[in-house]
DRENTORKOL-3810 file (N, C-alpha, C; in nm, 4 decimals):
REM DRENTORKOL-3810
@n.u->0.8371; n.v->1.8897; n.w->0.8756; ca.u->0.9049; ca.v->1.7541; ca.w->0.9309; c.u->0.9979; c.v->1.7288; c.w->0.8185
@n.u->1.0944; n.v->1.7035; n.w->0.8511; ca.u->1.2112; ca.v->1.6499; ca.w->0.7701; c.u->1.2291; c.v->1.5366; c.w->0.6900
@n.u->1.2782; n.v->1.5036; n.w->0.5648; ca.u->1.2612; ca.v->1.3558; ca.w->0.5135; c.u->1.2746; c.v->1.2442; c.w->0.5794
@n.u->1.3841; n.v->1.2759; n.w->0.6597; ca.u->1.4291; ca.v->1.1504; ca.w->0.7809; c.u->1.2902; c.v->1.1245; c.w->0.8602
@n.u->1.2208; n.v->1.2464; n.w->0.9423; ca.u->1.1157; ca.v->1.2151; ca.w->0.9876; c.u->0.9635; c.v->1.1481; c.w->0.9192
@n.u->0.9944; n.v->1.1868; n.w->0.8000; ca.u->0.8579; ca.v->1.1324; ca.w->0.7306; c.u->0.8883; c.v->0.9913; c.w->0.6920
@n.u->1.0213; n.v->0.9432; n.w->0.6681; ca.u->1.0660; ca.v->0.8083; ca.w->0.6182; c.u->1.0412; c.v->0.7218; c.w->0.7635
@n.u->1.0802; n.v->0.7794; n.w->0.8654; ca.u->1.0799; ca.v->0.6937; ca.w->1.0258; c.u->0.9126; c.v->0.6705; c.w->1.0289
@n.u->0.8225; n.v->0.7517; n.w->1.0286; ca.u->0.6868; ca.v->0.7788; ca.w->1.0296; c.u->0.6195; c.v->0.6625; c.w->0.9456
@n.u->0.6463; n.v->0.6610; n.w->0.8102; ca.u->0.6185; ca.v->0.5477; ca.w->0.7080; c.u->0.6655; c.v->0.4411; c.w->0.7693
@n.u->0.7858; n.v->0.4021; n.w->0.7891; ca.u->0.8155; ca.v->0.2726; ca.w->0.8563; c.u->0.7381; c.v->0.2244; c.w->0.9814
@n.u->0.7106; n.v->0.3005; n.w->1.0609; ca.u->0.6380; ca.v->0.2889; ca.w->1.1830; c.u->0.5192; c.v->0.2552; c.w->1.1538
@n.u->0.4491; n.v->0.3168; n.w->1.0495; ca.u->0.2952; ca.v->0.2834; ca.w->1.0185; c.u->0.3200; c.v->0.1566; c.w->0.9529
@n.u->0.4203; n.v->0.1235; n.w->0.8519; ca.u->0.3975; ca.v->0.0304; ca.w->0.7896; c.u->0.4370; c.v->-0.0979; c.w->0.8460
@n.u->0.5199; n.v->-0.0900; n.w->0.9890; ca.u->0.5450; ca.v->-0.2179; ca.w->1.0479; c.u->0.4251; c.v->-0.2785; c.w->1.1370
@n.u->0.3058; n.v->-0.1902; n.w->1.1551; ca.u->0.1815; ca.v->-0.2443; ca.w->1.1852; c.u->0.1142; c.v->-0.3698; c.w->1.1158
@n.u->0.1679; n.v->-0.3503; n.w->0.9974; ca.u->0.1068; ca.v->-0.4487; ca.w->0.8720; c.u->0.1917; c.v->-0.5630; c.w->0.8391
@n.u->0.2777; n.v->-0.6124; n.w->0.9205; ca.u->0.3681; ca.v->-0.7047; ca.w->0.8889; c.u->0.3455; c.v->-0.8547; c.w->0.8944
@n.u->0.2306; n.v->-0.8592; n.w->0.9430; ca.u->0.1761; ca.v->-1.0003; ca.w->0.9803; c.u->0.0670; c.v->-1.0246; c.w->0.8746
@n.u->0.0593; n.v->-1.1446; n.w->0.8207; ca.u->-0.0540; ca.v->-1.1796; ca.w->0.7390; c.u->-0.2193; c.v->-1.1924; c.w->0.7743
@n.u->-0.3042; n.v->-1.1480; n.w->0.6984; ca.u->-0.4263; ca.v->-1.1317; ca.w->0.7772; c.u->-0.5125; c.v->-1.2449; c.w->0.7434
@n.u->-0.4732; n.v->-1.3307; n.w->0.6588; ca.u->-0.5506; ca.v->-1.4521; ca.w->0.6235; c.u->-0.5004; c.v->-1.4540; c.w->0.4486
@n.u->-0.6222; n.v->-1.5492; n.w->0.3897; ca.u->-0.6501; ca.v->-1.5908; ca.w->0.2816; c.u->-0.6371; c.v->-1.4979; c.w->0.1878
@n.u->-0.5678; n.v->-1.3901; n.w->0.1628; ca.u->-0.5596; ca.v->-1.3181; ca.w->0.0427; c.u->-0.5278; c.v->-1.3045; c.w->-0.0918
@n.u->-0.4867; n.v->-1.4435; n.w->-0.1193; ca.u->-0.4288; ca.v->-1.4672; ca.w->-0.2628; c.u->-0.4758; c.v->-1.3901; c.w->-0.3475
@n.u->-0.6193; n.v->-1.4040; n.w->-0.3808; ca.u->-0.6935; ca.v->-1.3656; ca.w->-0.4890; c.u->-0.7141; c.v->-1.2019; c.w->-0.4923
@n.u->-0.7141; n.v->-1.1216; n.w->-0.3800; ca.u->-0.7126; ca.v->-1.0023; ca.w->-0.3786; c.u->-0.5797; c.v->-0.9370; c.w->-0.4136
@n.u->-0.4616; n.v->-1.0274; n.w->-0.3575; ca.u->-0.3601; ca.v->-0.9663; ca.w->-0.3940; c.u->-0.3147; c.v->-0.9270; c.w->-0.5378
@n.u->-0.3664; n.v->-1.0713; n.w->-0.6346; ca.u->-0.3528; ca.v->-1.0662; ca.w->-0.7507; c.u->-0.4099; c.v->-0.9516; c.w->-0.8284
@n.u->-0.5333; n.v->-0.9071; n.w->-0.7699; ca.u->-0.6191; ca.v->-0.8104; ca.w->-0.8513; c.u->-0.5408; c.v->-0.6736; c.w->-0.7923
@n.u->-0.4715; n.v->-0.6295; n.w->-0.6582; ca.u->-0.4149; ca.v->-0.5214; ca.w->-0.6434; c.u->-0.3009; c.v->-0.5272; c.w->-0.7273
@n.u->-0.2142; n.v->-0.6121; n.w->-0.7260; ca.u->-0.0742; ca.v->-0.6300; ca.w->-0.8322; c.u->-0.1135; c.v->-0.5776; c.w->-0.9488
@n.u->-0.1913; n.v->-0.5983; n.w->-0.9983; ca.u->-0.2618; ca.v->-0.5479; ca.w->-1.1280; c.u->-0.3104; c.v->-0.4402; c.w->-1.1546
@n.u->-0.4021; n.v->-0.3650; n.w->-1.0296; ca.u->-0.4423; ca.v->-0.2332; ca.w->-1.0306; c.u->-0.3135; c.v->-0.1395; c.w->-1.0254
@n.u->-0.1927; n.v->-0.1866; n.w->-0.9765; ca.u->-0.0931; ca.v->-0.0768; ca.w->-0.9615; c.u->0.0289; c.v->-0.1056; c.w->-1.0131
@n.u->-0.0091; n.v->-0.1604; n.w->-1.1826; ca.u->0.1121; ca.v->-0.1887; ca.w->-1.2976; c.u->0.1806; c.v->-0.0408; c.w->-1.3082
@n.u->0.1155; n.v->0.0772; n.w->-1.3153; ca.u->0.1451; ca.v->0.1905; ca.w->-1.3014; c.u->0.1238; c.v->0.2442; c.w->-1.2192
@n.u->0.1774; n.v->0.3874; n.w->-1.1437; ca.u->0.1658; ca.v->0.4328; ca.w->-1.0381; c.u->0.0044; c.v->0.4682; c.w->-1.0183
@n.u->-0.0512; n.v->0.4879; n.w->-0.9103; ca.u->-0.1936; ca.v->0.4891; ca.w->-0.8690; c.u->-0.1896; c.v->0.5403; c.w->-0.7410
@n.u->-0.3035; n.v->0.6143; n.w->-0.7077; ca.u->-0.3390; ca.v->0.5914; ca.w->-0.5787; c.u->-0.3780; c.v->0.5137; c.w->-0.5095
@n.u->-0.3361; n.v->0.4633; n.w->-0.3684; ca.u->-0.3699; ca.v->0.3602; ca.w->-0.2926; c.u->-0.5138; c.v->0.3529; c.w->-0.2858
@n.u->-0.5981; n.v->0.4792; n.w->-0.2375; ca.u->-0.7264; ca.v->0.4376; ca.w->-0.2431; c.u->-0.7981; c.v->0.4362; c.w->-0.3871
@n.u->-0.7344; n.v->0.5067; n.w->-0.4966; ca.u->-0.8057; ca.v->0.4793; ca.w->-0.6392; c.u->-0.7945; c.v->0.3348; c.w->-0.6726
@n.u->-0.6514; n.v->0.2708; n.w->-0.6552; ca.u->-0.6292; ca.v->0.1479; ca.w->-0.6877; c.u->-0.7109; c.v->0.0200; c.w->-0.6476
@n.u->-0.7523; n.v->0.0774; n.w->-0.4922; ca.u->-0.8559; ca.v->-0.0271; ca.w->-0.4308; c.u->-0.9968; c.v->-0.0101; c.w->-0.5076
@n.u->-1.0477; n.v->0.1097; n.w->-0.4873; ca.u->-1.1909; ca.v->0.1383; ca.w->-0.5401; c.u->-1.1898; c.v->0.0814; c.w->-0.6829
@n.u->-1.0933; n.v->0.0969; n.w->-0.7802; ca.u->-1.0824; ca.v->0.0747; ca.w->-0.9380; c.u->-1.1163; c.v->-0.0833; c.w->-0.9243
@n.u->-1.0988; n.v->-0.1654; n.w->-0.8630; ca.u->-1.0566; ca.v->-0.2684; ca.w->-0.8577; c.u->-1.2253; c.v->-0.3628; c.w->-0.7885
@n.u->-1.2946; n.v->-0.2494; n.w->-0.7254; ca.u->-1.4027; ca.v->-0.2704; ca.w->-0.6627; c.u->-1.3926; c.v->-0.3985; c.w->-0.5589
@n.u->-1.2530; n.v->-0.3327; n.w->-0.4853; ca.u->-1.2600; ca.v->-0.4131; ca.w->-0.3315; c.u->-1.3176; c.v->-0.3253; c.w->-0.2497
@n.u->-1.3709; n.v->-0.3678; n.w->-0.1517; ca.u->-1.3914; ca.v->-0.2860; ca.w->-0.0085; c.u->-1.2903; c.v->-0.1980; c.w->0.0288
@n.u->-1.2971; n.v->-0.0879; n.w->0.0515; ca.u->-1.1783; ca.v->0.0090; ca.w->0.0784; c.u->-1.1066; c.v->-0.0310; c.w->0.1931
@n.u->-1.1635; n.v->-0.0755; n.w->0.3144; ca.u->-1.0581; ca.v->-0.0794; ca.w->0.4393; c.u->-1.0138; c.v->-0.2071; c.w->0.4143
@n.u->-1.0616; n.v->-0.3165; n.w->0.3739; ca.u->-1.0152; ca.v->-0.4472; ca.w->0.3544; c.u->-0.8901; c.v->-0.4212; c.w->0.2443
@n.u->-0.9121; n.v->-0.3445; n.w->0.1272; ca.u->-0.8162; ca.v->-0.3224; ca.w->0.0432; c.u->-0.6961; c.v->-0.2329; c.w->0.0795
@n.u->-0.7311; n.v->-0.1673; n.w->0.1452; ca.u->-0.6407; ca.v->-0.0482; ca.w->0.1858; c.u->-0.5281; c.v->-0.1192; c.w->0.3002
@n.u->-0.6006; n.v->-0.2269; n.w->0.3678; ca.u->-0.5294; ca.v->-0.2827; ca.w->0.4372; c.u->-0.4275; c.v->-0.3708; c.w->0.4309
@n.u->-0.4522; n.v->-0.4620; n.w->0.2886; ca.u->-0.3775; ca.v->-0.5308; ca.w->0.2225; c.u->-0.2914; c.v->-0.4585; c.w->0.1170
@n.u->-0.3217; n.v->-0.3526; n.w->0.0939; ca.u->-0.2357; ca.v->-0.2560; ca.w->0.0146; c.u->-0.1040; c.v->-0.2276; c.w->0.0884
@n.u->-0.1474; n.v->-0.1812; n.w->0.2164; ca.u->-0.0227; ca.v->-0.1475; ca.w->0.3234; c.u->0.0553; c.v->-0.2534; c.w->0.3486
@n.u->-0.0066; n.v->-0.3783; n.w->0.3765; ca.u->0.0698; ca.v->-0.4973; ca.w->0.4027; c.u->0.1516; c.v->-0.5328; c.w->0.2833
@n.u->0.0983; n.v->-0.5079; n.w->0.1704; ca.u->0.1962; ca.v->-0.5364; ca.w->0.0201; c.u->0.3136; c.v->-0.4345; c.w->0.0362
@n.u->0.3014; n.v->-0.3123; n.w->0.0846; ca.u->0.3997; ca.v->-0.2143; ca.w->0.0754; c.u->0.5027; c.v->-0.2600; c.w->0.1993
@n.u->0.4634; n.v->-0.3120; n.w->0.3076; ca.u->0.5577; ca.v->-0.3389; ca.w->0.3927; c.u->0.6291; c.v->-0.4541; c.w->0.3234
@n.u->0.5756; n.v->-0.5400; n.w->0.2535; ca.u->0.6538; ca.v->-0.6513; ca.w->0.1922; c.u->0.7330; c.v->-0.6184; c.w->0.1094
@n.u->0.7234; n.v->-0.4657; n.w->0.0458; ca.u->0.7985; ca.v->-0.4415; ca.w->-0.0905; c.u->0.7511; c.v->-0.5131; c.w->-0.2138
@n.u->0.6155; n.v->-0.5300; n.w->-0.1984; ca.u->0.5803; ca.v->-0.5924; ca.w->-0.3177; c.u->0.4860; c.v->-0.4963; c.w->-0.4148
@n.u->0.5028; n.v->-0.3919; n.w->-0.3477; ca.u->0.4344; ca.v->-0.2499; ca.w->-0.3995; c.u->0.5523; c.v->-0.1127; c.w->-0.3356
@n.u->0.5298; n.v->-0.0375; n.w->-0.4112; ca.u->0.6682; ca.v->0.0569; ca.w->-0.3887; c.u->0.5851; c.v->0.2019; c.w->-0.3875
@n.u->0.6475; n.v->0.3051; n.w->-0.2991; ca.u->0.5882; ca.v->0.4246; ca.w->-0.3062; c.u->0.7282; c.v->0.5105; c.w->-0.2605
@n.u->0.6956; n.v->0.6368; n.w->-0.2794; ca.u->0.8129; ca.v->0.7337; ca.w->-0.2620; c.u->0.7975; c.v->0.7542; c.w->-0.0900
@n.u->0.9113; n.v->0.7136; n.w->-0.0278; ca.u->0.9236; ca.v->0.6937; ca.w->0.1008; c.u->0.9394; c.v->0.8132; c.w->0.1719
@n.u->0.9898; n.v->0.9174; n.w->0.0860; ca.u->0.9833; ca.v->1.0668; ca.w->0.1406; c.u->0.8581; c.v->1.1321; c.w->0.1428
@n.u->0.7538; n.v->1.0779; n.w->0.0617; ca.u->0.6224; ca.v->1.1387; ca.w->0.0804; c.u->0.5400; c.v->1.0763; c.w->0.2235
@n.u->0.4406; n.v->1.1479; n.w->0.2709; ca.u->0.3752; ca.v->1.1189; ca.w->0.3804; c.u->0.2883; c.v->0.9796; c.w->0.3213
@n.u->0.2849; n.v->0.8763; n.w->0.4070; ca.u->0.2003; ca.v->0.7787; ca.w->0.3589; c.u->0.0810; c.v->0.7791; c.w->0.3794
@n.u->-0.0107; n.v->0.8426; n.w->0.2976; ca.u->-0.1421; ca.v->0.8612; ca.w->0.3221; c.u->-0.2419; c.v->0.7574; c.w->0.1999
@n.u->-0.3608; n.v->0.7777; n.w->0.2199; ca.u->-0.4047; ca.v->0.6626; ca.w->0.1604; c.u->-0.4474; c.v->0.7166; c.w->-0.0108
@n.u->-0.4039; n.v->0.8128; n.w->-0.0314; ca.u->-0.3745; ca.v->0.8637; ca.w->-0.1781; c.u->-0.2534; c.v->0.9055; c.w->-0.2551
@n.u->-0.1601; n.v->0.8357; n.w->-0.1670; ca.u->-0.0015; ca.v->0.8488; ca.w->-0.2156; c.u->-0.0036; c.v->0.7318; c.w->-0.3204
@n.u->0.0716; n.v->0.7826; n.w->-0.4221; ca.u->0.0984; ca.v->0.7036; ca.w->-0.5437; c.u->0.2002; c.v->0.5553; c.w->-0.4902
@n.u->0.1452; n.v->0.4629; n.w->-0.5608; ca.u->0.1899; ca.v->0.3643; ca.w->-0.5576; c.u->0.2094; c.v->0.2619; c.w->-0.6566
@n.u->0.3014; n.v->0.1605; n.w->-0.6993; ca.u->0.3095; ca.v->0.0876; ca.w->-0.7847; c.u->0.3691; c.v->-0.0434; c.w->-0.7627
@n.u->0.3727; n.v->-0.1555; n.w->-0.8548; ca.u->0.4033; ca.v->-0.2903; ca.w->-0.8617; c.u->0.5355; c.v->-0.2943; c.w->-0.8368
@n.u->0.6049; n.v->-0.3428; n.w->-0.7671; ca.u->0.7504; ca.v->-0.3602; ca.w->-0.7621; c.u->0.7885; c.v->-0.4852; c.w->-0.8713
END
C-alpha cells in the first residue's frame, strides 16, 4: 500500500474518535505523561495500569485531537509509537 493510502486509512480510522466519550480528564493526564518519549500505544496504556480497551480508545481520541502524535506514514496499529505533542 502506498504512503498516501496508509495516511488515508489512518485518518479514516481516527475520524471515528472525534467525539468525546465522557469525563476522561484524569486518564488524559496519565496518558500524556506516559508518552513523553515515543512509546507504543498499548505499552503506554498498560504501563499506566489503565484498562487496555478504555486506554486505547482514549489514546486514539488524543491522536485525532493532535494531543498525541505518530508517524502518519505507518499503519495505525495498537503498537505504533506515539508521543505527546
